[in-house]
C-alpha positions in Angstrom: 5.5 18.3 5.5 2.8 18.4 2.8 -0.3 18.6 4.5 -2.4 16.5 1.9 -0.7 13.3 2.9 -3.0 11.5 4.6 -1.7 8.1 5.9 -4.3 5.5 7.4 -4.2 1.9 8.2 -5.1 -0.6 5.0 -7.8 -3.1 4.6 -8.0 -5.9 2.8 -9.8 -3.7 0.1 -6.8 -2.3 -0.7 -5.0 -5.1 -1.8 -5.6 -4.0 -5.5 -4.4 -0.6 -5.1 -1.4 -1.4 -3.3 0.0 -4.7 -5.6 1.2 -2.7 -8.6 2.9 -0.5 -5.6 4.5 -3.8 -4.0 5.4 -4.7 -7.8 7.2 -1.1 -8.3 9.0 -1.4 -5.3 10.4 -5.1 -6.5 11.4 -4.2 -9.7 13.3 -1.2 -7.9 14.7 -3.8 -5.4 16.1 -5.7 -8.8 17.6 -3.3 -10.1 19.8 -2.3 -7.2 20.8 -6.6 -6.3 24.3 -7.5 -7.5 22.7 -10.8 -9.2 18.7 -12.2 -9.2 17.8 -12.1 -5.6 14.9 -10.7 -5.9 11.4 -12.6 -6.5 8.9 -10.7 -8.1 6.3 -13.2 -8.0 5.7 -13.2 -4.1 4.4 -9.4 -5.0 1.0 -10.6 -4.2 1.9 -13.1 -1.1 4.0 -9.9 0.6 0.8 -7.5 0.3 -1.5 -10.3 1.6 0.8 -11.3 4.6 0.9 -7.7 5.8 -2.8 -6.4 5.3 -4.5 -10.2 6.0 -1.9 -10.9 9.0 -2.2 -11.1 12.8 -2.9 -7.6 13.4 -0.9 -7.9 16.9 2.0 -8.7 14.7 1.6 -7.3 11.7 -0.1 -3.8 9.9 0.1 -2.0 6.7 -0.2 1.8 6.3 -0.9 3.3 3.1 -0.4 7.1 2.2 -2.5 8.5 0.2 -1.9 12.2 -1.6 -4.9 13.9 -2.8 -6.7 10.6 -2.5 -4.2 8.7 -4.7 -2.2 5.9 -3.6 1.4 7.1 -2.5 3.2 5.1 -0.8 3.0 2.4 2.0 4.5 1.3 4.7 4.4 -2.6 5.7 5.3 -3.8 9.5 5.8 -5.8 12.5 6.7 -6.6 15.4 9.9 -8.9 16.1 11.2 -10.7 19.1 14.9 -8.9 19.7 18.0 -10.8 20.2 19.0 -11.9 23.6 21.3 -9.4 24.2 19.1 -6.3 24.1 17.2 -4.9 26.6 13.9 -5.0 24.9 12.1 -8.4 24.7 10.2 -6.5 21.3 10.8 -3.8 18.8 9.0 -2.6 15.4 10.2 -3.7 12.7 9.7 -1.7 9.0 9.9 -4.5 6.7 8.8 -2.7 3.8 9.0 1.5 2.8 8.0 2.5 -0.5 6.9 6.0 -2.4 5.5 5.6 -6.0 8.4 7.2 -8.2 6.0 9.7 -9.3 5.5 10.9 -5.4 8.8 11.0 -4.1 10.5 14.0 -2.8 7.0 15.6 -1.4 6.9 13.9 2.4 5.4 10.8 2.0 7.9 8.5 3.2 9.2 10.8 6.2 5.0 10.6 6.9 4.7 7.1 6.9 7.9 6.5 8.9 6.4 8.8 11.4 2.8 6.9 11.5 4.6 3.6 11.7 7.1 5.1 14.8 3.7 6.4 16.1 1.7 2.8 16.1 5.1 1.3 17.3 4.9 3.2 20.2 1.3 3.1 20.9 1.8 -0.3 21.5 4.1 0.2 23.7 7.6 -0.6 22.0 10.9 1.8 22.2 12.7 0.5 19.1 12.1 0.1 15.5 14.3 -0.9 13.2 14.6 -1.6 9.1 17.0 -3.1 6.8 18.1 -1.0 3.4 20.0 -2.3 0.5 23.4 -0.7 1.1 23.2 -0.1 -2.8 20.3 2.0 -2.3 21.8 5.2 -1.3 18.9 7.6 -1.8 16.9 5.2 1.1 20.1 5.3 2.9 20.4 9.1 3.0 16.4 9.2 3.7 16.9 7.0 6.7 19.6 8.4 8.4 17.6 11.8 8.2 15.1 10.7 9.3 17.0 9.5 12.6 18.2 5.7 12.2 21.5 4.6 12.3 23.3 2.1 11.4 24.1 -1.0 14.0 24.2 -4.6 12.0 25.5 -5.2 8.7 23.8 -8.4 6.9 26.0 -10.0 4.6 25.1 -12.8 2.4 27.1 -15.1 -0.3 26.5 -18.1 -1.9 26.9 -21.7 -0.5 
């Protein structure tokens, strides 16, 4: 991992720095979805939810490379479905690296920092959702130790 990467908890003061990164992430997600499913207008609402939300339920980590924002991880504590052993698990809701900083270990640093935070909170399991069309991200998460367990499917009604 790049030793110039620092990961720290985000604060409300980081909002204006994180927002353009979230917008870049949503643009990328929209390119990967078969239809116009992504609402890019919610970028500010999403960032605010994970920065200003209940710290017992959500947290945001930011990665900086040589002092510049290079990536972000927004996570939450979720109740498990009834059939699982543990009551609560950690879920990475959004994890993204700015395009110009990809392949430098930033995503890995964020995953490991999120895992450490979940463990610090007493959790044993973490999960995430990824678009199946985002083949690069699917491969990255597999290398990071994630394995597919469920498959979410959507259709119009």
